[in-house]
C-alpha positions as CSV (number, residue, x, y, z in Angstrom):
1,M,-8.4,8.1,-13.5
2,I,-5.7,8.6,-10.9
3,R,-6.0,11.6,-8.6
4,D,-4.9,12.8,-5.2
5,V,-6.9,11.5,-2.3
6,K,-9.6,13.7,-0.7
7,P,-11.1,13.4,2.7
8,Q,-14.5,12.3,1.2
9,D,-12.7,9.2,-0.2
10,A,-12.6,7.8,3.4
11,T,-15.9,5.9,2.9
12,A,-14.7,4.0,-0.2
13,I,-11.2,3.4,1.1
14,T,-12.6,2.0,4.4
15,K,-14.8,-0.4,2.5
16,I,-11.9,-1.6,0.3
17,Y,-9.5,-2.0,3.2
18,N,-12.0,-3.6,5.6
19,E,-12.6,-6.3,3.0
20,Y,-8.9,-7.3,3.3
21,I,-9.0,-7.1,7.1
22,T,-11.9,-9.4,7.5
23,N,-11.5,-11.8,4.6
24,S,-7.8,-12.2,3.9
25,I,-4.3,-12.5,5.3
26,I,-3.0,-9.6,3.2
27,S,-3.5,-7.1,6.0
28,F,-2.3,-8.0,9.4
29,E,-4.9,-5.9,11.1
30,T,-7.6,-8.0,12.7
31,E,-10.4,-5.5,13.4
32,P,-12.3,-3.5,10.8
33,L,-11.7,0.3,10.8
34,T,-14.4,2.9,11.2
35,E,-14.6,5.7,8.6
36,E,-13.4,8.1,11.3
37,D,-10.3,6.0,11.9
38,M,-9.6,5.8,8.1
39,L,-10.2,9.6,7.7
40,S,-7.7,10.3,10.4
41,R,-5.1,8.0,8.7
42,I,-5.8,9.6,5.3
43,V,-5.3,13.2,6.7
44,Q,-2.2,12.3,8.6
45,I,-0.5,10.4,5.8
46,S,-1.5,12.6,2.9
47,S,-0.2,15.7,4.7
48,K,3.3,14.4,4.4
49,Y,3.4,11.7,1.7
50,P,1.9,11.0,-1.8
51,Y,-1.5,9.4,-1.6
52,F,-3.5,8.5,-4.7
53,V,-6.9,6.9,-5.6
54,Y,-8.0,5.3,-8.8
55,E,-11.5,6.3,-9.7
56,T,-13.7,4.8,-12.4
57,D,-17.2,6.1,-13.2
58,G,-17.0,8.3,-10.1
59,I,-16.2,5.4,-7.8
60,V,-12.9,4.9,-5.9
61,V,-11.8,1.3,-6.7
62,G,-8.2,1.4,-5.5
63,Y,-5.7,3.5,-3.6
64,C,-2.0,3.7,-2.8
65,Y,0.3,5.8,-0.7
66,A,3.7,6.1,0.7
67,H,4.4,6.5,4.4
68,A,7.2,6.4,6.9
69,W,9.2,3.2,6.8
70,K,10.9,3.8,10.1
71,E,10.6,6.7,12.6
72,R,14.3,7.6,13.0
73,A,15.4,10.7,11.1
74,A,18.1,8.9,9.1
75,Y,15.4,6.9,7.3
76,R,13.6,10.1,6.0
77,Y,14.5,9.3,2.4
78,T,13.0,5.8,2.5
79,A,9.3,5.2,2.4
80,E,7.0,2.2,2.6
81,T,4.4,1.7,0.0
82,T,0.8,0.5,0.3
83,V,-1.6,-0.4,-2.5
84,Y,-5.1,-1.9,-2.2
85,L,-7.8,-2.5,-4.9
86,S,-11.5,-3.4,-4.6
87,P,-11.5,-7.2,-5.1
88,A,-13.9,-6.6,-8.1
89,Y,-11.2,-4.6,-9.8
90,T,-8.1,-6.8,-9.4
91,G,-6.3,-8.1,-12.5
92,R,-7.0,-5.1,-14.7
93,G,-3.7,-3.3,-14.4
94,I,-5.0,-0.7,-11.9
95,G,-2.5,-1.6,-9.2
96,T,0.3,-1.2,-11.7
97,L,-0.9,2.3,-12.8
98,L,-1.3,3.4,-9.2
99,M,2.1,2.1,-8.2
100,Q,3.8,3.7,-11.3
101,K,2.3,7.0,-10.3
102,L,3.4,6.6,-6.7
103,I,7.0,5.6,-7.7
104,E,7.2,8.7,-10.0
105,E,6.0,11.0,-7.3
106,C,8.3,9.6,-4.7
107,R,11.2,10.0,-7.2
108,N,10.2,13.6,-7.7
109,K,10.2,14.2,-4.0
110,N,13.8,12.8,-3.8
111,Y,13.1,9.6,-1.9
112,R,16.0,7.2,-2.4
113,A,14.3,3.9,-1.7
114,L,10.8,2.4,-1.4
115,I,10.0,-0.7,0.7
116,A,7.0,-3.0,0.2
117,C,6.2,-5.3,3.1
118,I,4.1,-8.2,1.7
119,T,2.6,-11.3,3.2
120,D,4.5,-14.1,1.6
121,D,1.3,-15.8,0.4
122,N,0.2,-12.7,-1.5
123,I,1.5,-13.8,-4.9
124,A,-0.3,-11.1,-6.8
125,S,1.4,-8.3,-4.8
126,K,4.8,-10.0,-5.0
127,S,4.4,-10.3,-8.8
128,L,3.3,-6.7,-9.1
129,H,6.3,-5.4,-7.2
130,I,8.7,-7.6,-9.2
131,R,7.3,-6.3,-12.5
132,L,7.9,-2.7,-11.2
133,G,11.6,-3.5,-10.5
134,F,11.4,-4.2,-6.7
135,K,13.8,-6.8,-5.4
136,Q,13.2,-9.1,-2.5
137,V,15.5,-8.2,0.4
138,S,14.2,-10.1,3.4
139,H,12.0,-13.0,4.5
140,F,10.7,-13.1,8.0
141,K,9.3,-16.4,9.1
142,K,6.0,-16.8,11.0
143,V,5.9,-13.2,12.3
144,G,2.1,-12.7,12.1
145,L,-0.8,-14.7,13.4
146,K,-4.1,-14.3,11.7
147,F,-7.0,-16.8,11.3
148,D,-5.0,-19.3,13.3
149,R,-2.2,-19.3,10.8
150,W,1.4,-18.2,11.3
151,L,2.4,-16.0,8.3
152,D,5.7,-15.1,6.7
153,V,6.4,-11.6,5.5
154,V,8.8,-10.6,2.8
155,D,10.2,-7.1,2.1
156,Y,10.8,-5.8,-1.4
157,E,13.0,-2.8,-2.2
158,L,13.1,-0.4,-5.1
159,L,16.1,2.0,-5.2
160,L,15.0,5.2,-6.9
161,T,18.5,6.6,-7.5
162,P,21.6,4.8,-8.6
């Protein structure tokens, strides 16, 4: 079931996200977040942008949200997307369902474009975004250093209006 995020989801979201911080190159953060840090982020983001969780058997197993792509006012119709799943729930179509809901809600809120910033080695996320109609628009070489590896980042864009 997909629903709007609630403050009490912070515990599950923190657990999901910290797994990617500590064990992958998918997130460029290097230090795990506290539940208080995550709650603050959830409250701040969800007050302005769509933020959804996927719940199964009463457990949050994935989440996605839109947030500011850039701070300047002229960018206000463009948002960046984020989607994370509990590693035990990948490959089941949950990411697709979450992103479809997010795209629909962003379209309803009159956003013009969505940007996904993805670590180049994250094949699953790149494939997901391509299936959803996103097109690669940039490739930044060796812009992040994590686990003693220089990492590339690619941006994908989805135009919501013709």
